[in-house]
N, C-alpha and C positions, 0 to 999 in steps of 0.2 A: 570536562577539564580542558582548559585551553593553555597550550604551552607555546611560548614565543621563543624564537631563535633569532639572535642578532644576525642579520643576513647581509652585512655590509661588505664583508670580505672573509675569506677563510673556508674551512671545510664544513659548509652549511648543509649540503644535501645528505651527507652521512649522518648528521644529527637528526635530520627530519626522518629518515628511514628508521634509525634506531629508536626514536621516540614513538613513532607510529607502531612499530613492532611491540614496544613495551606496553603501550595502551591496549593493543590487541591481546597480549599475554595476560593482562590484568582483567580483561573483559570489561574495560571501562569505555564509556562514550567519551570522545574527546577529539580535539583537532590540534594540529601543529601548524603554527603560522610563522611566516618570515617577517622579521621586523627590520625595515629599512628607513622608516621615518618616525617622527614623534607621533604620539597619539594612539599607539597600539599597545604599549607595555601595560598600561592601566587595565586593559581588558583581559590580560593574561593571568593565569593562576600560578605560573612558574615561568622562569626565564633562563635561557642558556646563552652564555657568551662563548663562542667556539674558538678553536685555534686559528692561527693565521699570523698576521704581522701586527703585533700589539700596538705599535705606534700609529699605524694607519687606522686600525679599528678604533682606537681611543679618540683620535682626532676627528674622525668622521662621526662617531657617536656624539661627541661634544657638539660638533657643528649642527647635527640634526636635532639636537635637543633631547637625545635619548639618555644621556648621562644622568640628568636630574631625575628622569622617570625611573631609572633603575634604582637609584638611591631611595626613591619613594617606595618602590616595590619591596626593598629590603626592610624599610621601616615598618611596612605592613606585614612583615614576616612571611613574605612569599618565598618559596624555595628559589635559590639562584645557583646555577652551576657554571663555573668557569673552568674550561679545559685549556691547558697550555697557555696561549696568549691571554685567554680569559682569566686564568689564574693571576697573571701579571697585573691585569687591569683591576682585579678585586683588592689588591694589596694597598696598605697604607704607605708603604715605602719600597723603592726599588734600588738597584745597585747603580754604580756609576754609569753603566750603559743606558739605563732608564733615564737617569738625570741628564745625560749628554743629549739625548734626543728630545728632552723636554716634554715627553709624552704625558698626557693627563692620566691620573689614576683615580679610581672610584673611592678608594680608601675605606672599603666596607669590611675588611678583615684586618685584625691586628697582626699582620705579618709583614716581613720584608722579603722581597724576592730577588733572585739573580737570574737574569735573562740568559738563554743559551748556555745553561750551566753544564750541559753534557756535550757541548760542541756544536758543530754545524750540521747541515742536512745529511752529509755522508756518514756522520757518526750516529745516525738514528739506529735504534735497536729495540728488541722486544724481550720481555722478561716475565717470568711467573712471579708475581708480586704478592707477598703476604700482607694482607690488610686486616686490621683489628675488627672490622665489621663483618667479615666473612670467615667461614671455616676453611674453605678451599682457596688456594691462591688465585689471583686474577691475572689473566693474560694481558699485560700492559704494553702498549706501543708508545715509545718515546721518540718524538721528532723535534729536533732542535729545542729540547725541553728546558723549561726553567725549573728552579727549585726554590723552596722556602728556606731562607738562611736564618730566620728568626720567627718564632711564634710565641705570642703572649700566653699567659696561663689560661686565658679564656678560650683559647683555641684547642680543639681536639686534634691531635696528630693521628691520622688513620693509617699511614704507611711511610716507611723510610726505605731508602735504597743507598747502599754504601755510606750510611751515616747522614744522608741528606733527606729532608722531608719532601715527599712527593705527593702527598694527599693529606688534606686537612679540612676540618669543618668548624665553623663558628656560627652558633645559632642555626639559622635556616640556610646558611651559605656554604657551598661545597666547592673546594678548589683542588684541581688535579693537574699534575705536571704532564700527564699522559692523555691518550685519546681513547676513551672507552667506546666511542662510536665506531672505531675501526675494527672491532672484534664482533663475534656473534654473541658474546656474553652480555646479557642485559641486566646483571645484578646491580650495577652502579646506577643505571637509569631507574630501576625500581626503588632503590634506596633514596635516590634524589626525589622522586615523586612522593615517597612516603614522608619526606620532611614537611610536606604541606598538610599532613593529616592532623 
């Protein structure tokens, strides 16, 4: 299995480590590759869009020609995971902050997102989050996190926090407000890779 991580900006290394650990736990042969230019996405079985600054990541992905490759991967039903900024980029629609920056969106999920819904960096927090896909709560780390303000009927809501959607899935695409790569709990990474089975 080959897993690609968009490595233009953001917390890339943490995802590399988390996914290498997940593959090891599964006893699966595989490699985790960093994607900085076009031409790599098509060789991957799954793709991760990490957290960071969504406007910057979006514009650089577009400039590098990675945007269209990710859309193709989605059409091919490859698992795609977007965390924090990655979730914003997966959305069909953003809030006024997204509109103001004119950032490109992949439009792969029938959701509307609100950037920095929980405030700025200093308002970052951690919480035990109840998720519909797990029996035990997940230790979720929120950093300048977005939320989903609207999800179509075709979207599975996996977790809410204070009435706001913070985890959702549509077909093979998984969007999270929080950073699962910043904890030792690999359940979400396993769930993500299972989407490709």
